[in-house]
C-alpha positions in Angstrom: 162.6 288.0 32.8 158.5 288.1 33.3 157.5 288.4 37.1 157.3 284.9 38.8 160.5 283.5 37.3 162.9 282.2 39.9 166.0 283.5 40.8 167.9 280.5 39.6 167.4 278.6 36.3 165.3 275.0 36.3 165.8 272.4 34.3 162.7 270.4 32.7 162.5 267.2 31.0 160.1 265.8 28.7 159.4 262.2 28.1 156.8 262.1 25.1 155.0 259.6 22.8 156.7 259.5 19.5 153.9 261.4 17.5 154.0 265.1 16.1 150.7 265.5 17.8 152.1 264.8 21.2 155.1 266.8 20.9 153.6 269.9 19.1 151.3 271.1 22.1 154.6 271.3 24.2 156.7 273.3 22.0 154.9 276.7 22.7 155.6 276.0 26.5 159.0 275.0 25.9 159.7 278.3 24.1 158.4 280.2 27.2 160.4 278.2 29.7 163.7 279.0 27.4 162.5 282.8 27.5 162.2 282.9 31.3 166.0 281.3 31.3 165.0 277.9 32.1 166.6 274.9 30.2 164.7 272.2 28.6 165.7 268.6 27.6 163.2 266.2 25.6 164.2 262.5 25.1 162.6 261.8 21.7 162.6 259.9 18.7 165.2 261.0 16.5 162.6 261.8 13.8 161.8 264.8 15.8 164.8 266.0 16.8 164.8 269.1 14.4 161.6 270.3 15.5 162.8 270.0 19.1 165.9 271.9 18.4 164.3 274.7 16.3 163.0 275.6 19.9 166.5 276.0 21.6 166.0 272.6 23.5 168.2 269.8 23.9 167.0 266.7 22.1 168.5 263.2 23.5 167.1 261.0 20.9 166.3 257.2 20.5 164.7 255.0 17.9 161.0 254.6 18.4 159.4 250.9 18.1 156.1 252.9 17.7 155.0 250.7 14.7 151.7 251.4 13.8 150.0 252.8 16.9 147.8 255.8 16.0 148.6 255.1 12.2 146.2 252.4 11.1 143.0 253.1 10.5 140.0 251.6 12.4 142.2 248.9 14.2 140.8 246.1 15.6 140.8 245.4 19.5 143.7 242.6 19.2 145.8 245.3 16.8 145.1 248.1 19.7 146.3 245.7 22.6 149.3 244.5 20.8 150.4 248.2 19.5 150.0 249.3 23.0 151.8 246.4 24.4 154.8 247.0 22.2 154.7 250.8 23.0 154.9 249.7 26.5 157.7 247.5 26.4 159.6 250.1 24.0 158.8 252.9 26.8 160.3 251.0 29.6 163.2 249.1 27.8 164.3 251.8 25.3 163.0 255.5 26.4 163.5 255.2 30.3 167.2 253.7 30.2 167.9 256.6 27.5 166.4 259.2 30.0 168.2 257.9 33.1 171.7 258.1 31.1 171.1 261.4 30.1 170.1 262.9 33.3 172.5 261.1 35.4 174.9 263.8 35.8 172.4 266.6 34.9 169.1 265.7 37.3 165.9 267.8 36.3 163.6 269.6 38.4 160.3 268.3 36.6 159.9 265.4 34.5 156.7 265.9 31.9 155.3 262.7 30.5 152.2 261.8 28.5 149.6 259.0 28.4 151.7 256.7 26.6 154.7 257.2 28.7 153.6 256.9 32.1 155.5 254.3 33.6 159.0 255.7 32.3 157.7 259.5 33.3 156.7 258.6 36.7 159.5 256.1 37.7 162.4 258.6 36.3 160.6 261.5 38.6 160.7 259.3 41.5 164.4 258.2 41.0 165.7 261.7 40.1 163.7 263.4 42.6 161.9 265.4 40.3 158.6 266.5 39.9 156.1 264.6 37.7 153.7 266.1 35.5 151.0 264.7 33.5 150.7 266.6 29.9 147.6 265.6 28.1 147.6 266.9 24.3 143.9 265.1 24.3 140.8 264.7 26.7 142.2 264.0 30.6 141.1 261.2 32.5 139.9 261.2 36.2 137.8 259.2 38.4 134.6 259.7 36.2 136.3 259.6 32.8 138.6 257.1 31.6 140.5 257.0 28.4 142.3 254.1 29.2 138.7 252.1 29.3 137.6 253.8 26.1 140.9 252.5 23.9 141.5 249.2 25.5 139.5 246.2 26.5 140.3 245.6 30.2 139.8 241.8 29.8 141.9 241.1 26.8 144.8 238.7 27.4 147.7 241.1 26.1 146.5 243.7 29.0 147.3 241.1 31.3 151.0 240.6 29.8 151.1 244.4 30.0 150.3 244.6 33.9 153.1 242.1 34.6 155.6 244.5 32.6 154.3 247.4 34.8 154.6 245.1 38.0 158.2 243.9 36.9 159.4 247.4 36.0 158.1 249.3 39.2 159.3 246.7 41.4 162.7 246.8 39.9 162.9 250.2 40.8 161.6 249.8 44.5 158.1 250.4 43.9 156.0 248.0 46.2 152.7 246.4 45.6 151.1 249.1 47.8 152.1 252.2 45.7 151.6 250.5 42.1 147.9 251.6 41.9 149.3 255.2 42.4 152.1 254.9 40.0 149.4 253.3 37.4 146.7 255.8 37.8 145.4 257.6 34.5 146.1 261.2 36.1 148.7 262.7 38.2 148.8 265.4 41.2 149.8 267.9 38.7 148.3 267.8 35.0 148.5 269.9 32.1 145.6 269.8 29.8 146.3 271.4 26.0 142.7 272.3 25.5 140.0 274.3 27.4 137.8 273.0 30.1 134.7 273.7 27.9 135.7 271.0 25.2 137.2 268.4 27.8 134.5 265.4 28.1 132.9 265.6 31.3 134.8 268.4 31.8 132.7 270.0 35.3 133.8 266.7 37.0 137.6 267.8 37.0 139.2 269.4 40.0 142.1 271.5 40.5 144.5 269.0 39.9 143.9 269.5 36.1 145.1 272.8 34.5 142.9 273.3 31.1 145.4 275.5 29.3 144.3 275.1 26.2 146.6 275.1 22.8 150.0 276.7 22.9 150.7 277.4 19.5 151.7 280.6 18.0 149.9 283.0 15.5 152.1 282.8 12.2 155.0 285.4 12.2 154.6 287.9 9.2 157.6 286.2 7.4 156.7 282.7 7.7 155.3 281.1 4.9 152.5 282.4 2.9 148.9 281.7 1.6 146.6 284.0 -0.1 142.8 283.1 -0.2 141.5 283.2 -4.2 139.7 286.6 -3.5 136.9 285.8 -5.8 134.1 285.6 -3.3 134.0 281.9 -3.3 134.0 279.7 0.2 137.3 278.1 1.4 137.3 274.8 2.8 140.7 273.5 4.6 141.0 269.5 4.2 143.7 267.8 6.3 144.2 264.3 7.9 147.0 265.6 10.2 150.8 265.6 9.9 151.0 261.6 9.5 148.2 260.9 7.0 149.8 258.4 5.0 148.5 257.5 1.8 144.8 258.3 1.4 144.6 259.5 -2.0 141.1 258.2 -2.5 139.9 260.2 0.5 141.5 263.3 -0.8 139.8 263.0 -4.3 136.5 262.4 -2.5 136.9 265.9 -1.1 137.8 267.5 -4.1 134.6 266.1 -5.6 132.2 267.1 -2.5 133.0 270.7 -3.1 131.1 272.7 -5.9 133.9 274.3 -7.6 131.5 277.5 -8.7 131.3 278.3 -4.9 134.4 276.6 -3.2 138.0 277.0 -3.1 139.9 273.8 -1.6 142.9 273.8 0.3 144.4 270.3 0.8 147.3 269.4 3.2 148.3 265.7 2.6 150.8 264.9 5.2 154.6 265.7 5.8 155.9 262.8 3.5 153.3 262.8 0.9 153.6 263.7 -2.7 150.8 265.9 -4.2 151.3 264.0 -7.4 150.3 260.9 -6.1 146.7 262.3 -6.1 146.8 262.6 -9.8 145.3 265.6 -12.1 143.0 267.6 -9.3 140.0 270.3 -10.6 141.1 273.8 -10.8 139.2 274.6 -7.5 141.7 272.4 -5.4 145.3 273.1 -4.3 147.2 270.5 -2.8 150.5 270.6 -0.7 152.2 268.1 1.5 152.0 270.3 4.0 150.9 274.0 5.0 150.6 275.6 8.4 147.0 275.5 9.1 146.8 278.8 10.8 147.4 280.4 7.5 144.3 278.9 6.1 141.8 278.9 9.0 140.9 282.4 9.6 139.7 282.4 6.0 138.3 279.1 6.0 134.8 278.7 6.1 135.0 274.8 7.1 137.7 272.5 8.0 137.6 268.9 7.4 139.8 266.8 9.4 140.5 263.8 11.6 139.5 265.1 14.8 143.0 265.1 15.5 143.3 267.4 18.7 145.9 270.0 17.7 143.8 270.7 14.5 140.4 271.0 16.3 142.3 273.4 18.7 143.8 275.4 15.7 140.1 275.6 14.1 138.5 276.6 17.0 140.9 279.2 18.0 139.6 280.7 14.7 136.0 280.1 15.3 136.2 277.6 12.0 133.4 275.0 12.0 134.7 271.4 11.7 133.4 268.2 9.9 135.3 265.2 11.4 136.4 262.1 10.0 137.8 260.4 13.0 139.9 257.1 12.3 140.2 255.6 15.5 141.0 255.6 19.3 140.1 259.0 21.3 139.5 260.8 17.7 135.8 259.6 17.6 135.4 260.7 21.0 136.7 263.7 20.1 134.4 264.1 17.0 131.6 263.4 19.2 132.2 266.4 21.4 132.2 268.8 18.5 128.7 267.6 17.9 127.8 268.1 21.7 129.5 271.5 21.8 127.8 272.6 18.5 130.6 273.3 16.4 130.8 270.6 14.1 129.7 267.2 12.7 131.1 263.8 12.9 131.0 261.4 9.7 132.4 258.0 9.4 135.2 257.6 7.3 133.9 254.1 6.2 131.7 254.2 3.6 132.2 258.3 3.0 130.9 259.5 -0.1 131.3 262.8 -1.6 127.5 263.5 -1.3 127.7 262.9 2.1 130.3 264.7 2.7 128.6 267.7 1.0 125.6 267.3 3.0 127.2 267.5 6.4 129.3 270.7 5.8 126.0 272.3 4.4 123.9 271.2 7.2 126.6 272.6 9.6 126.9 275.9 7.9 123.1 276.2 7.6 122.4 275.3 11.4 121.6 278.9 13.2 123.3 277.7 16.4 126.4 277.2 14.7 127.9 281.0 15.1 127.1 281.2 18.7 128.6 278.1 19.4 131.9 278.8 17.5 132.1 282.1 19.3 131.6 280.7 22.7 134.5 277.9 22.1 136.8 280.7 20.3 136.7 282.8 23.5 136.8 279.4 25.9 140.2 278.6 23.8 141.9 281.9 23.7 141.3 282.8 27.1 142.4 279.3 28.8 145.9 280.8 29.2 148.2 278.8 26.7 151.9 278.7 27.1 152.2 281.5 29.6 149.8 280.2 31.9 151.7 276.9 31.5 154.8 277.9 32.4 153.4 279.7 35.4 152.3 276.7 36.7 155.3 274.4 36.0 157.2 277.3 38.2 155.2 277.0 40.8 155.0 273.2 41.2 158.5 273.2 40.6 158.8 275.5 43.6 156.9 273.0 45.7 158.6 269.6 44.5 158.9 268.3 48.2 155.5 269.0 49.5 153.6 266.1 47.5 154.2 262.5 46.9 155.4 261.5 43.5 152.0 260.8 41.9 148.5 260.0 42.6 
């Protein structure tokens, strides 16, 4: 076992939002923990049981009532509030009791949760006498930067209903009013952030409660699915809207038109449940896949056109590939803006997108003399953040001091 591995195996529990983009960043950490002799249990929507179990972890499943949260493009404030409320109710009424039943006779030493499972994760950790750790698949929040404020209108009437649910849930489990602010904070005493500090919004304001470990994915093994670049001198563009893109046929056809077949070869990944046949006939310089691991293509890609999901961005920056981002909603727009601040990408609105506008954004990004140096800096930041090994080291350290700090802060 690596140095630092405790003499006795520990049990790590993960309560995460029912979205591949939230689960995927933890899989590398899970493999590292399992390799050190620990046990890992996910409380996870049944759709993700297979991907969890492939790591060797245990999956305790439930059926999520997630609905369209994070799926619908450009939701209104009312939609966001309603979807967020339903997600909160699902978290405390389904995820929490599922977790408590699973761990009644098999208590975890550490409970990891994310932004959308705060209530269930923190209360479970308290009742199970486990160390709570907040994981951040996207930008973290602190006293200077609030992700919650970016996503929800604090004065929306549904927010008041959500507060009632939180107060009732915490009170039911022995958390008094004097503690509720601490349990409802956007961060904990221990926070794992799956991006480098250099890409975090207002990164300089974050203290040592936050560990910016960067992405945790691995290079594709030699015997994995293969992809071969064209080899004829044309540039390569990778186009994706993420694993759950849904039906975006019009968008992908626009992208096919944006890249000149004389100079470009275009690789499209449409989403795990999408059928490339729905795009209709494609030009010869375009290949479409339901899904293809992006790390197979990115080392050869000259540009990545995507929705600005953090997993996609971290993969691109790991390989030094510039990004043109077309965010759908939520914090994706913030990440797209951060690409521009860091000099490694361009942001375009999805609404009203045209093939000429996309072509112009790509050309401008690649012609910018500052782009290569900015990409080199960010590539170094991503690759030296520590990844899964550093994350596992920290989790072991925090577990060792589990009785030295209060449950949340």
